[in-house]
ROBAVEX-534855 format. One record per residue: x, y, z of N, C-alpha, C in turn; residue number from 1. Coordinates in steps of 0.2 Angstrom, whole numbers, plus 5000, padded with zeros to 4 digits. Each point is the difference from the previous one (the first is absolute). Example, Ala and Ser with C-alpha at 12.3 -4.5 7.8 and 13.67 -1.06 7.14 Angstrom:
<recs>
(rec (5066 4972 5039) (4996 5006 5000) (5004 5006 5000) 1),
(rec (4998 5005 4996) (5004 5006 5001) (4996 5005 5003) 2),
</recs>
This chain:
<recs>
(rec (5278 5087 5059) (4997 5006 4998) (4993 5001 5002) 1),
(rec (4999 5006 5003) (4993 5002 5002) (4995 5000 4994) 2),
(rec (4994 4998 5002) (4994 5000 4995) (4998 5007 4998) 3),
(rec (5000 5003 4994) (4998 5006 4999) (4993 5001 5002) 4),
(rec (4998 5007 5002) (4993 5001 5002) (4996 5000 4994) 5),
(rec (4993 5000 5000) (4996 5000 4995) (5000 5007 4996) 6),
(rec (5001 5005 5004) (5001 5007 4997) (5006 5001 4995) 7),
(rec (5005 4995 5001) (5006 5001 4996) (5000 4995 4994) 8),
(rec (4995 4996 5000) (5000 4995 4994) (4998 5004 4994) 9),
(rec (5003 5000 4994) (4998 5004 4994) (4994 4997 4997) 10),
(rec (4996 5005 4997) (4995 4998 4996) (5002 4999 4993) 11),
(rec (4999 4995 4996) (5002 4999 4993) (4994 4998 4996) 12),
(rec (5002 5001 4993) (4995 4998 4995) (5000 4992 5000) 13),
(rec (4994 4997 5000) (4999 4993 4999) (4999 4999 4992) 14),
(rec (5002 4994 4998) (4999 4997 4993) (4996 4994 5000) 15),
(rec (4999 4997 4994) (4997 4994 5000) (5004 4994 5003) 16),
(rec (5006 5001 5001) (5005 4995 5004) (4998 5000 5007) 17),
(rec (4996 5005 5003) (4998 5000 5007) (4993 4997 5001) 18),
(rec (4997 4997 4995) (4993 4997 5000) (4999 4995 5006) 19),
(rec (5005 4995 5000) (4999 4995 5006) (5000 5004 5007) 20),
(rec (5005 5004 5000) (5000 5004 5007) (4994 5004 5001) 21),
(rec (4997 5003 4995) (4994 5003 5001) (4994 4996 5002) 22),
(rec (5000 4994 4997) (4995 4995 5001) (5001 4997 5007) 23),
(rec (5006 4999 5002) (5001 4998 5007) (4998 5005 5005) 24),
(rec (5001 5007 4999) (4997 5005 5004) (4993 5000 5001) 25),
(rec (4996 4999 4994) (4993 4999 5000) (4998 4995 5005) 26),
(rec (5003 4994 4999) (4998 4994 5004) (5002 5002 5007) 27),
(rec (5005 5003 5002) (5002 5002 5007) (4994 5004 5003) 28),
(rec (4997 5004 4996) (4995 5004 5003) (4993 4997 5000) 29),
(rec (5000 4993 4998) (4993 4997 4999) (4996 5001 4994) 30),
(rec (5004 5003 4995) (4996 5001 4994) (5002 4994 4995) 31),
(rec (4996 5000 4995) (5002 4995 4995) (5007 5002 4997) 32),
(rec (5003 4995 4997) (5007 5001 4997) (4999 5004 4994) 33),
(rec (4995 4999 4996) (4999 5004 4994) (5006 5002 4995) 34),
(rec (5003 4994 4999) (5006 5001 4996) (4999 5003 4993) 35),
(rec (4994 4998 4997) (4998 5002 4993) (4999 5008 5000) 36),
(rec (4997 5002 5005) (4999 5007 5001) (5006 5004 5001) 37),
(rec (5004 4998 5005) (5006 5003 5001) (5005 5000 4994) 38),
(rec (5000 4995 4996) (5004 5000 4994) (4998 5006 4995) 39),
(rec (4993 5000 5000) (4997 5005 4995) (5002 5007 5003) 40),
(rec (4999 5002 5006) (5001 5006 5003) (5007 5002 5000) 41),
(rec (5005 4996 5001) (5007 5001 5000) (5002 5002 4993) 42),
(rec (4997 4997 4995) (5002 5001 4993) (4997 5007 4998) 43),
(rec (4993 5001 5001) (4996 5006 4998) (5002 5006 5004) 44),
(rec (5001 4999 5006) (5001 5005 5005) (5007 5001 5002) 45),
(rec (5001 5004 5006) (5007 5000 5003) (4999 4998 5007) 46),
(rec (5004 4995 5002) (5000 4997 5006) (5005 5004 5005) 47),
(rec (4999 5000 5006) (5004 5003 5005) (5000 4996 5006) 48),
(rec (5006 4999 5003) (5001 4995 5006) (5006 5001 5004) 49),
(rec (5000 4997 5006) (5005 5000 5005) (5002 4993 5001) 50),
(rec (5007 4999 4999) (5002 4993 5001) (5001 4999 5007) 51),
(rec (4999 4994 5003) (5001 4998 5007) (5007 4996 5000) 52),
(rec (5005 5003 5004) (5006 4997 5001) (5000 4992 5001) 53),
(rec (4994 4998 5003) (5000 4993 5002) (4996 4996 4994) 54),
(rec (4999 5003 4995) (4997 4997 4994) (4993 5002 4998) 55),
(rec (4998 5000 4994) (4994 5003 4998) (4999 5007 5000) 56),
(rec (4994 5003 5001) (4998 5007 5000) (4997 5002 5006) 57),
(rec (5002 5006 5002) (4997 5003 5006) (4993 5003 4998) 58),
(rec (5000 5003 4994) (4994 5003 4997) (5001 5001 4993) 59),
(rec (4994 5001 4997) (4999 5001 4992) (4994 5003 4999) 60),
(rec (5000 5003 4994) (4994 5003 4997) (5002 5001 4992) 61),
(rec (4994 5002 4996) (5001 5001 4993) (4996 5006 4999) 62),
(rec (5003 5004 4995) (4997 5006 4997) (4999 4999 4993) 63),
(rec (4994 5001 4997) (4999 4999 4993) (4998 5007 4998) 64),
(rec (5004 5003 4995) (4999 5006 4997) (4996 5000 4994) 65),
(rec (4995 5006 4999) (4996 5000 4995) (5001 5007 4996) 66),
(rec (5000 5000 4994) (5001 5006 4996) (5006 5000 4996) 67),
(rec (5002 5006 4998) (5006 5000 4995) (5006 4998 5004) 68),
(rec (5005 4996 4997) (5006 4997 5003) (5004 5006 5002) 69),
(rec (5002 5000 5006) (5005 5005 5003) (4996 5006 5003) 70),
(rec (4993 5000 4998) (4996 5006 5003) (4993 4997 5002) 71),
(rec (5000 4995 5004) (4994 4997 5002) (4994 5004 5002) 72),
(rec (4994 4999 4998) (4995 5004 5003) (4998 4998 5007) 73),
(rec (5001 4994 5002) (5000 4998 5007) (5002 4993 5001) 74),
(rec (5001 4998 5006) (5002 4993 5001) (4996 4997 5005) 75),
(rec (4999 4993 4999) (4996 4996 5005) (5005 4996 5004) 76),
(rec (4999 5000 5007) (5004 4997 5005) (4997 4994 5002) 77),
(rec (5003 4994 5000) (4997 4994 5002) (5005 4995 5004) 78),
(rec (4997 4995 5002) (5004 4994 5003) (5005 5003 5006) 79),
(rec (4998 5005 5004) (5004 5002 5005) (5000 4995 5006) 80),
(rec (5006 4997 5001) (5000 4995 5005) (5007 5001 5004) 81),
(rec (4999 4998 5007) (5006 5000 5004) (5000 4993 5004) 82),
(rec (5005 4997 5000) (5001 4993 5003) (4997 5001 5007) 83),
(rec (4997 4994 5002) (4997 5000 5007) (5005 5002 5006) 84),
(rec (5006 4997 4999) (5005 5002 5005) (5002 5007 5001) 85),
(rec (4999 5004 4995) (5002 5007 4999) (4994 5005 5001) 86),
(rec (4994 4997 5001) (4994 5005 5001) (5001 5005 5006) 87),
(rec (4996 5005 4999) (5000 5005 5006) (5007 5003 5001) 88),
(rec (5004 5001 4995) (5006 5003 5002) (5002 5006 4995) 89),
(rec (4994 5002 4996) (5001 5006 4996) (5002 4998 4993) 90),
(rec (5001 4993 4998) (5002 4998 4994) (4996 5002 4994) 91),
(rec (4993 4999 5001) (4995 5002 4995) (5000 5007 4998) 92),
(rec (5000 5004 5006) (5000 5007 4999) (5007 5003 4996) 93),
(rec (5005 4997 5002) (5007 5002 4997) (4999 4998 4992) 94),
(rec (4998 4994 4998) (4999 4998 4993) (4995 5005 4997) 95),
(rec (4995 5002 5003) (4995 5004 4996) (5003 5007 5000) 96),
(rec (5003 5002 5005) (5003 5007 4999) (5005 5000 4994) 97),
(rec (5004 4994 4999) (5005 5000 4995) (4996 5000 4993) 98),
(rec (4994 4997 5000) (4996 5000 4994) (4998 5007 4998) 99),
(rec (4997 5003 5005) (4998 5007 4998) (5005 5005 4999) 100),
(rec (5006 4998 5002) (5006 5004 4998) (5003 4999 4993) 101),
(rec (5000 4994 4998) (5003 4998 4994) (4995 5002 4994) 102),
(rec (4993 5000 5002) (4995 5002 4995) (4999 5007 5000) 103),
(rec (5003 5004 5004) (5000 5007 5000) (4993 5003 5000) 104),
(rec (4999 5004 4994) (4993 5003 5000) (4995 4996 4997) 105),
(rec (5002 4994 4998) (4995 4995 4996) (4995 4998 5005) 106),
(rec (4993 5001 4999) (4995 4998 5004) (5000 4992 5001) 107),
(rec (4997 4998 5006) (5000 4992 5001) (4993 4998 5002) 108),
(rec (4999 4994 4999) (4994 4997 5002) (5001 4993 5003) 109),
(rec (4996 4998 5004) (5001 4993 5003) (4993 4997 5003) 110),
(rec (4999 4994 5001) (4995 4997 5003) (5002 4998 5007) 111),
(rec (4997 5003 5005) (5003 4999 5007) (4995 4995 5004) 112),
(rec (5003 4995 5003) (4996 4996 5005) (4999 5004 5006) 113),
(rec (4995 4997 5004) (4998 5004 5006) (5007 5001 5005) 114),
(rec (5004 4995 5000) (5006 5000 5004) (5005 5005 4997) 115),
(rec (5000 5001 4993) (5005 5004 4997) (4998 5007 5000) 116),
(rec (4994 5002 5000) (4997 5006 4999) (5003 5006 5005) 117),
(rec (5001 4998 5006) (5002 5006 5005) (5007 5002 4998) 118),
(rec (5004 4995 4998) (5007 5003 4997) (5000 5004 4994) 119),
(rec (4996 4998 4996) (4999 5004 4993) (4997 5007 5002) 120),
(rec (4995 5000 5004) (4998 5007 5002) (5005 5004 5004) 121),
(rec (5004 4997 5004) (5005 5004 5003) (5005 5003 4995) 122),
(rec (5001 4996 4994) (5005 5002 4995) (4997 5005 4995) 123),
(rec (4993 5002 5001) (4997 5005 4996) (4995 4997 4995) 124),
(rec (4999 4994 4999) (4995 4997 4996) (4993 5001 5002) 125),
(rec (4996 5001 4995) (4993 5002 5002) (4995 4994 4997) 126),
(rec (4995 4999 5004) (4995 4995 4998) (4996 5003 4995) 127),
(rec (4999 4997 4994) (4996 5002 4994) (4995 4995 4998) 128),
(rec (5000 4994 5002) (4995 4995 4998) (5001 4994 5003) 129),
(rec (4996 4995 4998) (5000 4993 5003) (4999 4995 4995) 130),
(rec (5003 4994 5001) (4999 4994 4996) (4998 4994 5004) 131),
(rec (4996 4996 4997) (4998 4994 5004) (5002 4994 4996) 132),
(rec (5004 4996 5004) (5002 4994 4997) (4995 4994 5001) 133),
(rec (4998 4997 4994) (4995 4995 5000) (5004 4993 4997) 134),
(rec (4998 4995 5003) (5003 4993 4998) (4994 4995 5000) 135),
(rec (5001 4995 4995) (4995 4995 5000) (4999 4997 4993) 136),
(rec (4997 4994 5000) (4998 4997 4994) (4994 5003 4997) 137),
(rec (5001 5002 4993) (4995 5004 4997) (4995 4995 4997) 138),
(rec (4994 5001 5002) (4994 4996 4998) (4996 5004 4995) 139),
(rec (5000 4997 4994) (4996 5003 4994) (4993 5000 5002) 140),
(rec (4996 5005 4997) (4993 5000 5002) (4997 5007 4998) 141),
(rec (4994 5000 5000) (4996 5007 4999) (5001 5002 4993) 142),
(rec (4997 5006 4998) (5001 5002 4993) (5007 5000 4998) 143),
(rec (5001 4998 4994) (5007 5000 4997) (5001 5008 4998) 144),
(rec (5006 5002 5002) (5001 5007 4997) (5000 5001 4993) 145),
(rec (4997 5005 4997) (4999 5000 4993) (5006 5004 4996) 146),
(rec (5006 4998 5002) (5006 5003 4997) (5004 4994 4997) 147),
(rec (5003 5001 4994) (5004 4995 4997) (5007 5001 5003) 148),
(rec (5003 4994 5002) (5007 5000 5002) (5003 4994 4996) 149),
(rec (5007 5001 5000) (5004 4995 4996) (5007 5001 5003) 150),
(rec (5004 4995 4999) (5007 5000 5002) (5004 5006 4996) 151),
(rec (5004 5003 5003) (5004 5006 4997) (5005 4996 4995) 152),
(rec (5002 5004 4995) (5005 4998 4996) (5006 5005 5000) 153),
(rec (5005 4998 4997) (5006 5005 4999) (4998 5007 4997) 154),
(rec (4995 4999 4995) (4998 5006 4996) (4996 5005 5005) 155),
(rec (4998 4997 5005) (4996 5005 5005) (5004 5004 5004) 156),
(rec (5006 4999 5001) (5005 5003 5005) (5000 5007 4999) 157),
(rec (5000 5003 4994) (5000 5007 5000) (4994 5003 5002) 158),
(rec (4994 4997 4998) (4994 5003 5003) (4999 5000 5007) 159),
(rec (5002 4994 5003) (5000 4999 5007) (5004 5005 5004) 160),
(rec (5006 5001 4997) (5005 5005 5003) (4996 5007 5000) 161),
(rec (4997 5002 4995) (4997 5006 4999) (4994 5001 5005) 162),
(rec (4996 4995 5000) (4994 5000 5005) (5003 5000 5007) 163),
(rec (5005 4996 5002) (5003 5000 5006) (5002 5007 5003) 164),
(rec (5004 5003 4995) (5003 5007 5002) (4994 5005 5001) 165),
(rec (4995 5000 4996) (4994 5004 5001) (4997 4999 5007) 166),
(rec (4999 4994 5002) (4996 4998 5006) (5004 5001 5006) 167),
(rec (5006 4998 4999) (5005 5000 5006) (5003 5006 5002) 168),
(rec (5001 5005 4994) (5002 5006 5001) (5007 5001 4999) 169),
(rec (5004 4995 4998) (5007 5000 4999) (5002 4994 4995) 170),
(rec (5005 5001 4996) (5003 4995 4996) (5003 4994 5005) 171),
(rec (4998 4994 4999) (5003 4995 5003) (5002 4994 4996) 172),
(rec (5002 5002 4994) (5002 4995 4995) (5005 4995 5003) 173),
(rec (5005 5001 5003) (5005 4995 5003) (4997 4995 5004) 174),
(rec (4994 5002 5003) (4996 4995 5004) (4995 4996 4996) 175),
(rec (4996 5003 4996) (4995 4997 4997) (5003 4996 4994) 176),
(rec (5005 5002 4997) (5003 4996 4995) (5003 4993 5002) 177),
(rec (5001 5000 5007) (5002 4993 5003) (4994 4996 5001) 178),
(rec (4994 5002 5000) (4994 4996 5002) (5000 4993 4996) 179),
(rec (5001 5000 4994) (4999 4994 4996) (5004 4994 5003) 180),
(rec (5006 5002 5002) (5005 4995 5003) (4998 4999 5007) 181),
(rec (4998 5005 5004) (4998 4999 5007) (4994 4997 5002) 182),
(rec (4995 5001 4996) (4993 4998 5001) (4998 4993 4996) 183),
(rec (4996 4996 5003) (4997 4994 4997) (4995 5002 4994) 184),
(rec (4997 5006 5002) (4995 5002 4995) (5000 5008 4999) 185),
(rec (4999 5002 4994) (4998 5007 4999) (4994 5001 4995) 186),
(rec (4995 5003 5002) (4994 5000 4996) (4998 5007 4999) 187),
(rec (4996 5001 4995) (4998 5007 4998) (4992 4999 4999) 188),
(rec (4997 5006 5001) (4993 5001 4999) (4999 5004 4994) 189),
(rec (4995 4999 4995) (4999 5004 4994) (4993 5002 5000) 190),
(rec (4999 5005 4996) (4994 5003 4998) (5001 5003 4993) 191),
(rec (4997 4996 4995) (5000 5002 4993) (5007 5000 4998) 192),
(rec (5004 4995 5002) (5007 4999 4998) (5005 5005 5004) 193),
(rec (4997 5004 5004) (5005 5005 5004) (5001 4997 5007) 194),
(rec (5006 5000 5002) (5002 4997 5007) (4997 5006 5005) 195),
(rec (4996 4997 5005) (4997 5005 5005) (5003 4998 5007) 196),
(rec (5004 4995 5000) (5002 4997 5007) (5005 4995 4999) 197),
(rec (5004 4998 5005) (5004 4995 5000) (5002 4997 5007) 198),
(rec (5002 4994 5001) (5001 4998 5007) (5005 4994 4999) 199),
(rec (5004 4998 5005) (5004 4995 5000) (4999 4996 5007) 200),
(rec (5002 4993 4999) (5000 4996 5006) (5007 4997 5001) 201),
(rec (5003 5001 5005) (5007 4997 5001) (5001 4996 5006) 202),
(rec (5004 4995 5000) (5000 4995 5005) (5004 5002 5006) 203),
(rec (4997 4999 5006) (5003 5002 5006) (4998 4994 5005) 204),
(rec (5005 4996 5002) (4999 4994 5005) (4994 4996 4997) 205),
(rec (4995 4999 5003) (4994 4996 4997) (4994 5004 4997) 206),
(rec (5001 5006 4999) (4995 5004 4997) (5002 5003 4994) 207),
(rec (4995 5003 4996) (5002 5004 4995) (4997 5007 5002) 208),
(rec (5005 5005 5000) (4999 5007 5001) (4997 5004 4994) 209),
(rec (4994 5003 5001) (4998 5004 4994) (5002 5007 5001) 210),
(rec (5004 5002 4995) (5003 5007 5000) (5005 5001 4995) 211),
(rec (5000 5005 4996) (4995 5006 5001) (4993 4998 4997) 212),
(rec (4996 5004 5003) (4993 4999 4997) (4998 5007 4998) 213),
(rec (5000 5002 4994) (4998 5006 4997) (4994 4999 4995) 214),
(rec (4995 5004 5001) (4994 4999 4996) (4996 5006 4999) 215),
(rec (4996 5001 4995) (4996 5005 4998) (4995 5002 5006) 216),
(rec (4997 4994 5003) (4995 5001 5005) (4999 4993 5004) 217),
(rec (4996 5000 5004) (4999 4994 5005) (4998 4994 4996) 218),
(rec (4996 5000 4995) (4998 4995 4996) (5006 4997 4996) 219),
(rec (5004 5004 4998) (5006 4998 4996) (5005 4996 5005) 220),
(rec (5001 5003 5006) (5004 4997 5005) (4997 4993 5002) 221),
(rec (4994 4999 5001) (4997 4994 5002) (5001 4995 4994) 222),
(rec (5000 5002 4994) (5001 4995 4994) (5007 4998 5000) 223),
(rec (5005 5005 5001) (5007 4998 5000) (5001 4995 5006) 224),
(rec (4998 5001 5006) (5001 4996 5006) (4997 4993 4999) 225),
(rec (4994 5000 4997) (4997 4994 4999) (5004 4996 4995) 226),
(rec (5002 5003 4994) (5004 4996 4995) (5007 4998 5003) 227),
(rec (5003 5003 5004) (5006 4998 5003) (4999 4994 5005) 228),
(rec (4994 5000 5003) (4998 4995 5005) (4999 4993 4996) 229),
(rec (4997 5001 4994) (4998 4995 4996) (5006 4996 4997) 230),
(rec (5005 5003 5000) (5006 4997 4997) (5005 4999 5006) 231),
(rec (4998 5000 5006) (5005 4999 5006) (4997 4994 5003) 232),
(rec (5005 4996 5003) (4998 4994 5004) (5002 5002 5008) 233),
(rec (5001 5006 5001) (5002 5002 5007) (4995 5005 5003) 234),
(rec (5000 5000 5007) (4997 5006 5003) (5002 5007 4997) 235),
(rec (4996 5005 5000) (5002 5006 4998) (5001 5005 5006) 236),
(rec (5005 5004 4999) (5001 5005 5005) (5001 5007 4996) 237),
(rec (4997 5005 5003) (5001 5007 4997) (4999 5005 5005) 238),
(rec (5002 5006 4999) (4999 5006 5005) (4996 5005 4996) 239),
(rec (4994 5001 5002) (4996 5005 4997) (4999 5006 5003) 240),
(rec (5000 5006 4997) (4999 5006 5003) (4993 5000 5003) 241),
(rec (5000 5002 5006) (4993 5000 5004) (4995 5004 4997) 242),
(rec (5002 5005 4996) (4994 5004 4996) (4996 4996 4995) 243),
(rec (5003 4995 4998) (4997 4995 4995) (4995 4995 5004) 244),
(rec (4995 5003 5003) (4996 4996 5004) (4996 4995 4997) 245),
(rec (4998 5001 4994) (4996 4995 4996) (5004 4994 4998) 246),
(rec (5006 5001 4998) (5005 4995 4998) (5001 4996 5006) 247),
(rec (5002 5003 5006) (5001 4996 5006) (4994 4996 5002) 248),
(rec (4994 5003 5000) (4994 4996 5002) (5000 4994 4995) 249),
(rec (5001 5001 4994) (4999 4995 4995) (5005 4994 5001) 250),
(rec (5007 5002 5001) (5004 4994 5001) (4999 4996 5006) 251),
(rec (4997 5004 5005) (4998 4996 5007) (4994 4995 4998) 252),
(rec (4996 5002 4996) (4994 4996 4998) (5003 4994 4996) 253),
(rec (5005 5001 4997) (5003 4995 4996) (5005 4995 5003) 254),
(rec (5001 5001 5007) (5004 4996 5004) (5006 5002 5003) 255),
(rec (5002 5006 4998) (5006 5003 5004) (4999 5004 5006) 256),
(rec (5004 4999 5005) (4999 5003 5007) (5005 5005 5001) 257),
(rec (4998 5005 5004) (5005 5005 5002) (5005 4998 5006) 258),
(rec (5006 5001 4999) (5005 4998 5004) (5004 5005 5003) 259),
(rec (5001 5006 4997) (5004 5006 5003) (4998 5006 4996) 260),
(rec (5002 5006 5004) (4999 5006 4997) (5007 5004 5000) 261),
(rec (5002 5003 4995) (5006 5004 5000) (4998 5007 4999) 262),
(rec (5004 5005 5003) (4999 5007 4999) (5005 5002 4994) 263),
(rec (4997 5004 4995) (5004 5003 4995) (5003 5006 5002) 264),
(rec (5006 5001 5000) (5003 5006 5003) (5005 5004 4994) 265),
(rec (5000 5006 5001) (5004 5004 4995) (5005 5005 5004) 266),
(rec (5005 5001 4997) (5005 5005 5002) (5003 5004 4995) 267),
(rec (4998 5007 5001) (5003 5005 4994) (4994 5001 4996) 268),
(rec (4994 4997 5000) (4995 5002 4996) (4993 4998 5004) 269),
(rec (4995 5004 4998) (4994 4999 5004) (4996 4994 4999) 270),
(rec (5000 4997 4993) (4997 4994 4998) (5003 4998 4994) 271),
(rec (4999 4993 4999) (5003 4997 4994) (4997 5003 4994) 272),
(rec (5004 5000 4994) (4998 5003 4994) (4995 4995 4996) 273),
(rec (4998 5002 4995) (4996 4995 4996) (4993 5000 5001) 274),
(rec (4996 4995 4998) (4993 4999 5001) (4998 4994 5004) 275),
(rec (4999 5001 5007) (4998 4995 5004) (4994 4996 4998) 276),
(rec (4996 5003 4996) (4993 4997 4999) (5001 4994 4995) 277),
(rec (5006 5000 4996) (5002 4995 4996) (5005 4995 5002) 278),
(rec (5003 5002 5006) (5005 4996 5003) (4998 4996 5006) 279),
(rec (4998 4994 4999) (4997 4996 5005) (5005 4996 5005) 280),
(rec (5005 4998 4997) (5005 4996 5004) (5007 5001 4998) 281),
(rec (5005 5001 5004) (5007 5001 4998) (5003 4993 4998) 282),
(rec (5006 5001 4996) (5004 4994 4999) (5001 4996 5006) 283),
(rec (5003 5004 5005) (5001 4997 5007) (5000 5006 5004) 284),
(rec (4998 4999 5006) (5001 5006 5005) (5007 5002 5001) 285),
(rec (5005 4996 4998) (5007 5001 5001) (5002 5005 4995) 286),
(rec (4996 5001 4994) (5003 5004 4995) (4994 5004 4997) 287),
(rec (4994 5000 5002) (4995 5005 4998) (4997 4997 4994) 288),
</recs>
C-alpha cells in the first residue's frame, strides 16, 4: 500500500492520551519534553495534530480559549511543532490554516520565535509586542520590596479570578482554577488586606517558571517574584513584556540572564485586551 501524502493525512483533535507523543515531538525538534506543561495544555486547551503512519505525530499545536464557553473572546495558539523529517513541506502552514478555520471569527494570539514569525505573518498575524525570556538563579539583595506577600489559599480563588479577568481582559477560569494543582506555588500580594497581585511558579524540567505574574505595579511584581524565589530551590525562568523595563533590569541585577525574545502576534484584533501595565508575565508563552 502506498504511503499517503502529508496533504492527505487528517488533522484530528488531540487529548491527554497523546501527551507522550507530543513530548516525543518536542524532543524530536530539540525542545525539552515538557510533559508537565503538555499535560496542562491538553487538558485546559484544545490540541490538534496529524498522526504519522510510521508512528508518532507529524505535527501538533494547542489552542487555549478565553472568555465565555462556546463564545470565546479570543484564543492563544502555542506549541506549534512539526517533526524534523517533515519540515519545509507546508505542514505547519496547513495546521495553522486549519486553526484559523475552526476558530472562525474568534481572534487569535501567539508568541512567535524568530523562525516561526515569517509563517505567521504570511497567514495574517501582526506583531504587536515582544517578550524577553530570562533564566537564572535568583540572588536576594538590595532593598526589600515593601509589599506583603503570602501563599494563596482556596478562599482567595474568587478574588484571584476577578483580578485576573480585569487585567487579562477575558475570563480564563478553566485555566487559572487549575493553577493550584499545576503549580508548586501560588502567592498573592496584599495591601490593607486587599489582593493587589498574584503569581505562580510551576515546574518545568530543572526550572520553576514564573507565570502568570499580575501585579498592581512594578514594586508589587518584584515582591511576588522575590517571594517565589525564596521558596524555590530551582533556577527561575519567566517571559517578561519588554515594556516592563524596570522589572527586567531588576531581575538581571538579581542574577537572571536574557536567553531569547519572542514576538507577540495577533490575528483578528489590533492588540491584546486588558491592562498590559499590570500584566508582567504570561502563564506560559504557549497559552498567554
